ZAKE-13161 format. One line per 2 residues: number of its first residue (from 1); their letters; for each residue x, y, z of C-alpha. Coordinates in nm, 3 decimals. Example, Ala and Ser with C-alpha at 12.3 -4.5 7.8 and 13.67 -1.06 7.14 Angstrom:
# ZAKE-13161
1	AS	1.230 -0.450 0.780 ~ 1.367 -0.106 0.714
# end
This chain:
# ZAKE-13161
1	XX	0.361 -0.565 -3.595 ~ 0.646 -0.314 -3.727
3	XX	0.586 -0.113 -3.404 ~ 0.609 -0.409 -3.197
5	XX	0.929 -0.541 -3.346 ~ 1.096 -0.201 -3.340
7	XX	1.007 -0.128 -2.969 ~ 1.140 -0.473 -2.868
9	XX	1.473 -0.436 -3.070 ~ 1.527 -0.082 -2.965
11	XX	1.458 -0.176 -2.600 ~ 1.705 -0.460 -2.619
13	XX	1.981 -0.253 -2.777 ~ 1.956 0.032 -2.542
15	XX	1.974 -0.205 -2.226 ~ 2.216 -0.423 -2.380
17	XX	2.466 -0.136 -2.443 ~ 2.384 0.072 -2.124
19	XX	2.438 -0.211 -1.872 ~ 2.824 -0.234 -1.920
21	XX	2.855 0.144 -1.864 ~ 2.635 0.124 -1.551
23	XX	2.864 -0.165 -1.430 ~ 3.150 0.056 -1.466
25	XX	3.018 0.350 -1.302 ~ 2.874 0.150 -1.008
27	XX	3.227 0.004 -0.962 ~ 3.378 0.345 -0.979
29	XX	3.129 0.488 -0.726 ~ 3.119 0.184 -0.514
31	XX	2.745 0.125 -0.554 ~ 2.722 -0.226 -0.461
33	XX	2.489 -0.470 -0.281 ~ 2.671 -0.594 0.019
35	XX	2.628 -0.972 0.110 ~ 2.478 -1.071 0.445
37	XX	2.348 -1.366 0.625 ~ 2.015 -1.358 0.451
39	XX	2.144 -1.291 0.085 ~ 2.261 -1.572 -0.131
41	XX	2.553 -1.402 -0.314 ~ 2.893 -1.390 -0.141
43	XX	3.052 -1.097 -0.332 ~ 2.979 -0.725 -0.386
45	XX	2.771 -0.680 -0.704 ~ 2.647 -0.349 -0.877
47	XX	2.267 -0.310 -0.826 ~ 2.170 -0.049 -1.074
49	XX	2.055 -0.271 -1.364 ~ 1.723 -0.130 -1.332
51	XX	1.855 0.195 -1.476 ~ 1.914 0.015 -1.808
53	XX	1.600 -0.159 -1.809 ~ 1.391 0.163 -1.742
55	XX	1.585 0.347 -2.011 ~ 1.519 0.070 -2.269
57	XX	1.162 0.029 -2.184 ~ 1.054 0.405 -2.156
59	XX	1.238 0.507 -2.486 ~ 1.129 0.206 -2.682
61	XX	0.760 0.239 -2.561 ~ 0.726 0.601 -2.645
63	XX	0.894 0.546 -2.983 ~ 0.684 0.235 -3.071
65	XX	0.336 0.374 -2.971 ~ 0.186 0.611 -3.228
67	XX	0.061 0.929 -3.068 ~ -0.269 0.884 -3.260
69	XX	-0.345 0.554 -3.096 ~ -0.368 0.618 -2.725
71	XX	-0.397 0.903 -2.465 ~ -0.318 0.692 -2.144
73	XX	0.045 0.613 -2.223 ~ 0.154 0.945 -2.088
75	XX	0.011 0.845 -1.758 ~ 0.172 0.514 -1.756
77	XX	0.512 0.670 -1.824 ~ 0.451 0.906 -1.538
79	XX	0.378 0.639 -1.306 ~ 0.678 0.450 -1.424
81	XX	0.900 0.755 -1.368 ~ 0.765 0.781 -0.991
83	XX	0.861 0.408 -0.940 ~ 1.203 0.464 -1.118
85	XX	1.303 0.754 -0.890 ~ 1.160 0.554 -0.583
87	XX	1.375 0.243 -0.670 ~ 1.690 0.448 -0.767
89	XX	1.679 0.627 -0.427 ~ 1.644 0.304 -0.256
91	XX	1.916 0.134 -0.441 ~ 2.166 0.420 -0.360
93	XX	2.059 0.563 -0.026 ~ 1.810 0.303 0.105
95	XX	1.452 0.411 0.148 ~ 1.225 0.330 0.449
97	XX	0.919 0.094 0.375 ~ 0.673 0.359 0.470
99	XX	0.811 0.604 0.192 ~ 0.828 0.324 -0.048
101	XX	0.469 0.245 0.021 ~ 0.363 0.622 -0.027
103	XX	0.543 0.644 -0.357 ~ 0.371 0.320 -0.472
105	XX	0.041 0.466 -0.385 ~ 0.109 0.780 -0.580
107	XX	0.207 0.561 -0.887 ~ -0.108 0.346 -0.832
109	XX	-0.328 0.649 -0.798 ~ -0.209 0.801 -1.145
111	XX	-0.257 0.469 -1.321 ~ -0.617 0.434 -1.180
113	XX	-0.729 0.802 -1.197 ~ -0.567 0.902 -1.508
115	XX	-0.476 0.579 -1.699 ~ -0.815 0.413 -1.636
117	XX	-0.663 0.086 -1.521 ~ -0.920 -0.033 -1.275
119	XX	-1.076 -0.364 -1.176 ~ -1.459 -0.304 -1.187
121	XX	-1.576 -0.648 -1.250 ~ -1.469 -0.999 -1.068
123	XX	-1.615 -1.198 -1.368 ~ -1.801 -1.446 -1.134
125	XX	-1.518 -1.502 -0.875 ~ -1.716 -1.617 -0.572
127	XX	-2.032 -1.526 -0.742 ~ -1.928 -1.153 -0.784
129	XX	-1.959 -0.963 -1.095 ~ -2.002 -0.575 -1.107
131	XX	-1.854 -0.424 -0.802 ~ -1.896 -0.066 -0.641
133	XX	-1.693 0.220 -0.746 ~ -1.501 0.263 -0.402
135	XX	-1.455 -0.117 -0.385 ~ -1.319 -0.110 -0.732
137	XX	-1.063 0.153 -0.653 ~ -0.940 -0.021 -0.333
139	XX	-0.902 -0.361 -0.499 ~ -0.719 -0.210 -0.789
141	XX	-0.477 -0.013 -0.556 ~ -0.426 -0.341 -0.345
143	XX	-0.364 -0.531 -0.665 ~ -0.117 -0.290 -0.813
145	XX	0.091 -0.256 -0.489 ~ 0.094 -0.641 -0.419
147	XX	0.209 -0.715 -0.786 ~ 0.448 -0.432 -0.781
149	XX	0.627 -0.575 -0.470 ~ 0.596 -0.921 -0.579
151	XX	0.865 -0.879 -0.843 ~ 1.073 -0.683 -0.589
153	XX	1.036 -0.973 -0.317 ~ 1.102 -1.271 -0.580
155	XX	1.422 -1.095 -0.693 ~ 1.654 -1.307 -0.471
157	XX	1.853 -1.547 -0.724 ~ 2.037 -1.435 -1.032
159	XX	1.805 -1.429 -1.329 ~ 1.487 -1.526 -1.146
161	XX	1.284 -1.199 -1.130 ~ 1.398 -1.117 -1.496
163	XX	1.319 -1.453 -1.637 ~ 0.966 -1.461 -1.492
165	XX	0.913 -1.088 -1.599 ~ 1.017 -1.204 -1.945
167	XX	0.751 -1.489 -1.946 ~ 0.462 -1.263 -1.822
169	XX	0.545 -0.987 -2.074 ~ 0.579 -1.228 -2.371
171	XX	0.236 -1.376 -2.270 ~ 0.074 -1.057 -2.221
173	XX	0.222 -0.915 -2.522 ~ 0.114 -1.195 -2.748
175	XX	-0.241 -1.185 -2.619 ~ -0.278 -0.797 -2.655
177	XX	-0.142 -0.830 -3.023 ~ -0.400 -1.064 -3.131
179	XX	-0.670 -0.876 -2.935 ~ -0.584 -0.555 -3.120
181	XX	-0.445 -0.360 -2.819 ~ -0.123 -0.198 -2.984
183	XX	-0.032 0.020 -2.694 ~ -0.017 -0.271 -2.433
185	XX	0.136 -0.482 -2.686 ~ 0.421 -0.241 -2.739
187	XX	0.459 -0.179 -2.368 ~ 0.481 -0.570 -2.282
189	XX	0.730 -0.633 -2.576 ~ 0.945 -0.325 -2.514
191	XX	0.982 -0.440 -2.151 ~ 1.051 -0.802 -2.276
193	XX	1.317 -0.659 -2.508 ~ 1.482 -0.464 -2.210
195	XX	1.458 -0.782 -1.975 ~ 1.647 -0.981 -2.242
197	XX	1.942 -0.724 -2.265 ~ 1.958 -0.713 -1.887
199	XX	1.950 -1.110 -1.844 ~ 2.265 -1.142 -2.050
201	XX	2.440 -0.973 -1.766 ~ 2.225 -1.112 -1.485
203	XX	2.236 -1.495 -1.531 ~ 2.450 -1.667 -1.269
205	XX	2.706 -1.566 -1.197 ~ 2.554 -1.219 -1.230
207	XX	2.757 -0.930 -1.324 ~ 2.484 -0.692 -1.216
209	XX	2.147 -0.687 -1.023 ~ 1.823 -0.505 -1.128
211	XX	1.786 -0.363 -0.787 ~ 1.448 -0.211 -0.665
213	XX	1.477 0.021 -0.972 ~ 1.413 -0.281 -1.207
215	XX	1.207 -0.509 -0.993 ~ 0.948 -0.234 -0.907
217	XX	0.935 -0.139 -1.269 ~ 0.863 -0.490 -1.370
219	XX	0.578 -0.521 -1.101 ~ 0.423 -0.183 -1.194
221	XX	0.398 -0.257 -1.564 ~ 0.280 -0.626 -1.512
223	XX	0.004 -0.482 -1.282 ~ -0.112 -0.252 -1.548
225	XX	-0.086 -0.527 -1.803 ~ -0.273 -0.800 -1.590
227	XX	-0.558 -0.552 -1.497 ~ -0.603 -0.459 -1.885
229	XX	-0.589 -0.828 -1.966 ~ -0.865 -0.900 -1.727
231	XX	-1.078 -0.629 -1.846 ~ -1.041 -0.705 -2.220
233	XX	-1.032 -1.083 -2.199 ~ -1.330 -1.081 -1.974
235	XX	-1.544 -0.873 -2.208 ~ -1.744 -1.107 -2.411
237	XX	-1.752 -0.860 -2.714 ~ -1.361 -0.796 -2.735
239	XX	-1.167 -0.938 -3.025 ~ -1.044 -1.218 -2.812
241	XX	-1.242 -1.313 -2.506 ~ -1.146 -1.579 -2.277
243	XX	-1.351 -1.752 -2.007 ~ -1.231 -1.722 -1.635
245	XX	-1.003 -1.413 -1.745 ~ -0.903 -1.316 -1.374
247	XX	-0.790 -1.689 -1.312 ~ -0.589 -1.684 -1.631
249	XX	-0.435 -1.337 -1.528 ~ -0.351 -1.499 -1.181
251	XX	-0.201 -1.786 -1.331 ~ 0.039 -1.580 -1.563
253	XX	0.172 -1.413 -1.238 ~ 0.145 -1.713 -1.031
255	XX	0.501 -1.766 -0.887 ~ 0.575 -1.414 -0.780
257	XX	0.223 -1.322 -0.671 ~ 0.143 -1.644 -0.489
259	XX	0.472 -1.634 -0.306 ~ 0.425 -1.284 -0.209
261	XX	0.081 -1.331 -0.081 ~ 0.193 -1.644 0.109
263	XX	0.502 -1.464 0.275 ~ 0.296 -1.166 0.365
265	XX	0.048 -1.387 0.525 ~ 0.298 -1.572 0.747
267	XX	0.461 -1.254 0.849 ~ 0.136 -1.090 0.949
269	XX	0.043 -1.409 1.132 ~ 0.375 -1.399 1.311
271	XX	0.302 -1.035 1.403 ~ 0.572 -0.888 1.186
273	XX	0.589 -0.628 0.919 ~ 0.490 -0.771 0.579
275	XX	0.809 -0.614 0.431 ~ 1.041 -0.754 0.714
277	XX	1.325 -0.966 0.563 ~ 1.345 -1.356 0.596
279	XX	1.422 -1.674 0.420 ~ 1.095 -1.813 0.359
281	XX	1.048 -1.740 -0.018 ~ 1.024 -2.013 -0.270
283	XX	1.371 -1.964 -0.415 ~ 1.526 -2.012 -0.075
285	XX	1.348 -2.336 -0.026 ~ 1.482 -2.442 -0.365
287	XX	1.855 -2.331 -0.279 ~ 1.806 -2.542 0.055
289	XX	1.738 -2.838 -0.167 ~ 2.078 -2.777 -0.332
291	XX	1.952 -2.628 -0.650 ~ 2.192 -2.385 -0.827
293	XX	2.082 -2.025 -0.912 ~ 2.023 -2.135 -1.263
295	XX	1.822 -2.438 -1.163 ~ 1.608 -2.232 -0.932
297	XX	1.532 -1.998 -1.213 ~ 1.457 -2.266 -1.462
299	XX	1.237 -2.452 -1.220 ~ 1.027 -2.174 -1.127
301	XX	0.962 -2.056 -1.485 ~ 0.881 -2.403 -1.574
303	XX	0.628 -2.429 -1.278 ~ 0.478 -2.098 -1.376
305	XX	0.433 -2.208 -1.748 ~ 0.257 -2.527 -1.598
307	XX	0.023 -2.302 -1.387 ~ -0.073 -2.099 -1.699
309	XX	-0.138 -2.416 -1.923 ~ -0.347 -2.541 -1.628
311	XX	-0.556 -2.238 -1.587 ~ -0.606 -2.217 -1.971
313	XX	-0.724 -2.574 -2.017 ~ -0.949 -2.546 -1.708
315	XX	-1.118 -2.210 -1.796 ~ -1.440 -2.379 -1.882
317	XX	-1.480 -2.456 -1.511 ~ -1.531 -2.085 -1.412
319	XX	-1.323 -1.831 -1.250 ~ -1.365 -1.956 -0.885
321	XX	-1.286 -2.320 -0.961 ~ -0.988 -2.238 -1.154
323	XX	-0.841 -2.021 -0.888 ~ -0.920 -2.281 -0.629
325	XX	-0.720 -2.542 -0.823 ~ -0.450 -2.292 -0.885
327	XX	-0.411 -2.235 -0.504 ~ -0.433 -2.583 -0.402
329	XX	-0.165 -2.682 -0.677 ~ 0.057 -2.397 -0.541
331	XX	0.026 -2.494 -0.165 ~ 0.114 -2.862 -0.282
333	XX	0.417 -2.748 -0.475 ~ 0.547 -2.531 -0.188
335	XX	0.469 -2.798 0.071 ~ 0.672 -3.061 -0.136
337	XX	0.978 -2.846 -0.166 ~ 0.968 -2.713 0.208
339	XX	0.941 -3.067 0.360 ~ 1.189 -3.213 0.106
341	XX	1.456 -2.983 0.242 ~ 1.757 -3.146 0.423
343	XX	1.723 -3.107 0.788 ~ 2.049 -3.203 0.917
345	XX	2.229 -2.872 0.880 ~ 1.942 -2.681 1.039
347	XX	1.926 -2.935 1.331 ~ 2.300 -2.919 1.403
349	XX	2.293 -2.531 1.380 ~ 1.996 -2.536 1.644
351	XX	2.168 -2.791 1.860 ~ 2.479 -2.573 1.867
353	XX	2.295 -2.284 1.948 ~ 2.108 -2.439 2.228
355	XX	2.439 -2.582 2.362 ~ 2.593 -2.239 2.371
357	XX	2.284 -2.096 2.555 ~ 2.309 -2.375 2.816
359	XX	2.684 -2.320 2.854 ~ 2.629 -1.954 2.903
361	XX	2.372 -2.013 3.154 ~ 2.604 -2.244 3.357
363	XX	2.875 -1.993 3.342 ~ 2.655 -1.714 3.463
365	XX	2.520 -1.943 3.749 ~ 2.858 -2.062 3.869
367	XX	2.983 -1.681 3.853 ~ 2.687 -1.575 4.080
369	XX	2.723 -1.852 4.335 ~ 2.911 -1.762 4.642
371	XX	3.247 -1.925 4.691 ~ 3.278 -2.134 5.009
373	XX	3.567 -2.116 5.236 ~ 3.803 -2.433 5.270
# end
């Protein structure tokens, strides 16, 4: 317990005192996130908050985990470093989606090959238990990349990604502590401490954003934690087995994970890149309802807690049934807020746009008609 408290406190202090320095440097070097028609902020804001989160997390984790306890931590640190440089370059210079994807593949490969983090059992989901080695690797890579990007995509409102990341790390950290998994408990609580130190500057009105550096790091560490959770909680002989472990793990990451899968699906059906920007995320729908940034964050966190509680109390139904209930509930939640949005402004905007198009066609038509002699 001392290691966990030490790592959490150290991570918090490092991040808390690093952020003001990062804000000042970002202002001096003009490293800002510029507002546009898709983004919800109206002023330029520094985007290097992830630098403080990474510093607090990596130092506190390396200090908190005894060298005699684990051998895979060095590989997690290596993967996190890959993601860190990937994110910092994107925050400063902007990186193409293909290069970001390659970097994420490298990080996922390190975690799977050397860190031993791999999904090799579906624990009864769709009647599937043990899966072949190749399928296990493909599924693990897919899971890591999707979860890594899920926190990046949900990071659209002040405090949202950080608050959801705080919730997930606290839940995972508590489980691993009681399950006797010190390495993963320290990792989770160290990240939680860093997030708290960052959130003090990120709640609306935000003084700094975490940027891709922070959001990708949150996603990567949560992907490690959830896969390890499924493997440990799904093992009947572990210290703390839990029925329907994949469903419980899915529920802990419900808001960012479901929103990402839903948006990716819509974009692919629309024959667009899954990474193309738009305003179809859950936080955009809540903003359209008139929610403030703070209310959007609180709503998403409370709904995510409700999903976790639902999955836990229904775990006796089995993995497939619980995931089915979670998905139906999530679609109902999205449907309610989507169809509850006020349509007046959108209809006015569309009508004005159509009117301008009609007028332009009329002007072009008149200009092209020959002038008759009087």
